[in-house]
C-alpha positions as a Python dict, from the first residue, in 0.01 Angstrom:
ca = {
    (1, 'M'): (0, 0, 0),
    (2, 'L'): (-224, 13, -293),
    (3, 'P'): (-67, 142, -648),
    (4, 'D'): (-96, 452, -784),
    (5, 'K'): (-270, 578, -1112),
    (6, 'N'): (2, 538, -1278),
    (7, 'E'): (71, 244, -1215),
    (8, 'L'): (-350, 42, -1300),
    (9, 'A'): (-243, 254, -1635),
    (10, 'K'): (50, 90, -1705),
    (11, 'R'): (-102, -281, -1517),
    (12, 'Y'): (-505, -268, -1775),
    (13, 'A'): (-269, -121, -2066),
    (14, 'N'): (-156, -469, -2083),
    (15, 'L'): (-475, -647, -2024),
    (16, 'S'): (-676, -780, -2325),
    (17, 'N'): (-1069, -597, -2392),
    (18, 'D'): (-1292, -883, -2240),
    (19, 'R'): (-1059, -813, -1892),
    (20, 'L'): (-1118, -459, -1866),
    (21, 'L'): (-1454, -510, -1930),
    (22, 'E'): (-1479, -793, -1703),
    (23, 'I'): (-1326, -554, -1461),
    (24, 'L'): (-1616, -330, -1496),
    (25, 'Y'): (-1878, -579, -1444),
    (26, 'H'): (-1727, -695, -1160),
    (27, 'K'): (-1664, -292, -1063),
    (28, 'E'): (-1785, -323, -678),
    (29, 'D'): (-1462, -568, -636),
    (30, 'Y'): (-1245, -255, -704),
    (31, 'T'): (-1166, 87, -595),
    (32, 'A'): (-1285, 403, -769),
    (33, 'E'): (-881, 467, -888),
    (34, 'A'): (-900, 106, -1030),
    (35, 'L'): (-1183, 176, -1172),
    (36, 'D'): (-1137, 508, -1337),
    (37, 'A'): (-792, 338, -1490),
    (38, 'V'): (-1008, 45, -1673),
    (39, 'Q'): (-1243, 372, -1784),
    (40, 'A'): (-980, 535, -1942),
    (41, 'E'): (-768, 278, -2113),
    (42, 'I'): (-1126, 123, -2229),
    (43, 'N'): (-1186, 544, -2399),
    (44, 'T'): (-817, 513, -2510),
    (45, 'R'): (-926, 171, -2688),
    (46, 'K'): (-1242, 341, -2821),
    (47, 'I'): (-1416, 38, -2721),
    (48, 'G'): (-1770, 111, -2754),
    (49, 'V'): (-2137, 38, -2576),
    (50, 'D'): (-2181, -193, -2848),
    (51, 'E'): (-1902, -433, -2737),
    (52, 'L'): (-2018, -331, -2368),
    (53, 'E'): (-2348, -403, -2431),
    (54, 'T'): (-2301, -791, -2587),
    (55, 'F'): (-2014, -848, -2333),
    (56, 'T'): (-2293, -794, -2018),
    (57, 'V'): (-2566, -988, -2201),
    (58, 'E'): (-2256, -1290, -2319),
    (59, 'K'): (-2187, -1253, -1928),
    (60, 'K'): (-2572, -1263, -1816),
    (61, 'V'): (-2593, -1590, -2043),
    (62, 'S'): (-2290, -1760, -1912),
    (63, 'N'): (-2409, -1713, -1565),
    (64, 'I'): (-2813, -1821, -1639),
    (65, 'I'): (-2601, -2157, -1807),
    (66, 'R'): (-2380, -2201, -1484),
    (67, 'E'): (-2656, -2143, -1252),
    (68, 'E'): (-2903, -2444, -1404),
    (69, 'N'): (-2609, -2666, -1453),
    (70, 'A'): (-2553, -2633, -1077),
    (71, 'R'): (-2857, -2727, -965),
    (72, 'V'): (-2890, -3052, -1211),
    (73, 'P'): (-2922, -3372, -1037),
    (74, 'L'): (-2724, -3708, -1051),
    (75, 'S'): (-2864, -3931, -1265),
    (76, 'L'): (-3026, -4294, -1076),
    (77, 'G'): (-2653, -4471, -1199),
    (78, 'A'): (-2453, -4263, -1067),
    (79, 'K'): (-2661, -4245, -721),
    (80, 'L'): (-2667, -4619, -718),
    (81, 'L'): (-2278, -4590, -784),
    (82, 'F'): (-2177, -4367, -467),
    (83, 'F'): (-2437, -4550, -298),
    (84, 'F'): (-2280, -4903, -330),
    (85, 'G'): (-1947, -4825, -474),
    (86, 'W'): (-1842, -4536, -225),
    (87, 'F'): (-1548, -4748, -109),
    (88, 'I'): (-1408, -4647, -475),
    (89, 'P'): (-1170, -4358, -429),
    (90, 'V'): (-1116, -4336, -789),
    (91, 'A'): (-1473, -4420, -871),
    (92, 'P'): (-1567, -4070, -943),
    (93, 'F'): (-1216, -3974, -1153),
    (94, 'A'): (-1276, -4303, -1319),
    (95, 'F'): (-1608, -4143, -1477),
    (96, 'K'): (-1490, -3783, -1526),
    (97, 'M'): (-1713, -3675, -1233),
    (98, 'N'): (-1547, -3317, -1145),
    (99, 'Y'): (-1818, -3185, -956),
    (100, 'R'): (-1622, -2914, -791),
    (101, 'E'): (-1461, -2788, -1118),
    (102, 'D'): (-1786, -2798, -1308),
    (103, 'G'): (-1978, -2611, -1077),
    (104, 'S'): (-2235, -2883, -1018),
    (105, 'T'): (-2301, -2797, -638),
    (106, 'T'): (-2627, -3079, -642),
    (107, 'K'): (-2461, -3320, -792),
    (108, 'L'): (-2179, -3262, -537),
    (109, 'W'): (-2357, -3277, -306),
    (110, 'Q'): (-2587, -3607, -356),
    (111, 'S'): (-2239, -3815, -487),
    (112, 'R'): (-2115, -3710, -108),
    (113, 'F'): (-2493, -3820, 21),
    (114, 'F'): (-2478, -4126, -106),
    (115, 'R'): (-2138, -4209, -63),
    (116, 'I'): (-2241, -4140, 330),
    (117, 'T'): (-2560, -4323, 322),
    (118, 'G'): (-2413, -4639, 84),
    (119, 'F'): (-2162, -4681, 436),
    (120, 'V'): (-2385, -4579, 667),
    (121, 'S'): (-2634, -4829, 533),
    (122, 'L'): (-2365, -5132, 514),
    (123, 'V'): (-2320, -5068, 851),
    (124, 'V'): (-2700, -5090, 985),
    (125, 'S'): (-2733, -5381, 737),
    (126, 'V'): (-2471, -5614, 891),
    (127, 'L'): (-2551, -5535, 1247),
    (128, 'L'): (-2916, -5638, 1123),
    (129, 'S'): (-2815, -5935, 974),
    (130, 'F'): (-2632, -6064, 1243),
    (131, 'W'): (-2911, -5969, 1514),
    (132, 'M'): (-3161, -6101, 1310),
    (133, 'E'): (-2940, -6423, 1147),
    (134, 'L'): (-3071, -6282, 794),
    (135, 'G'): (-2782, -6452, 616),
    (136, 'D'): (-2571, -6277, 249),
    (137, 'S'): (-2978, -6251, 75),
    (138, 'G'): (-3145, -6087, 337),
    (139, 'S'): (-2834, -5839, 374),
    (140, 'F'): (-2839, -5763, 60),
    (141, 'G'): (-3190, -5710, 7),
    (142, 'L'): (-3175, -5466, 309),
    (143, 'L'): (-2921, -5258, 181),
    (144, 'V'): (-3102, -5226, -113),
    (145, 'V'): (-3445, -5164, 111),
    (146, 'L'): (-3205, -4908, 313),
    (147, 'F'): (-3054, -4783, -45),
    (148, 'G'): (-3501, -4679, -174),
    (149, 'V'): (-3494, -4543, 131),
    (150, 'A'): (-3174, -4275, 152),
    (151, 'Y'): (-3296, -4193, -214),
    (152, 'G'): (-3650, -4075, -91),
    (153, 'M'): (-3484, -3850, 187),
    (154, 'D'): (-3240, -3724, -102),
    (155, 'P'): (-3390, -3361, 9),
    (156, 'K'): (-3194, -3237, -354),
    (157, 'K'): (-3406, -3436, -567),
    (158, 'R'): (-3583, -3253, -869),
    (159, 'T'): (-3946, -3294, -825),
    (160, 'P'): (-4153, -3350, -1154),
    (161, 'V'): (-4310, -2977, -1108),
    (162, 'E'): (-3904, -2808, -1115),
    (163, 'S'): (-3828, -2983, -1388),
    (164, 'E'): (-4087, -2864, -1649),
    (165, 'M'): (-4060, -2513, -1488),
}
């Protein structure tokens, strides 16, 4: 059962100004009664249009920054780490690489891509080494070549044209 207007008013009276403005910013997620209660609380606190505009601008700027951070690709060193160190379960945590919490969706996707291709490449290079009798150096060379193939196939890497925009 949905809370009535009095319950909403009591609940919203305990919220900070920023939290009330956040509710207004995401008004599509709230009922009309909830929005009325928020608006009444904002009027009671005499939160002005200036503060609302400042909040809206700050929110838009933080959204733009978050979207830009989500598009940043992995560095070559990190790609090498995930490709050749796919078997190290703590590698991302050792280097404070929590891409999911940071909102780095491109880095998260690329880390998974290079771990999977690293494992598959190792299996392929070992099988080809036995089949073609390449030896250790040939097997490692094949693994390096397969990294180059995976690096070239990475669909999320930034092209120079994108980075100039």
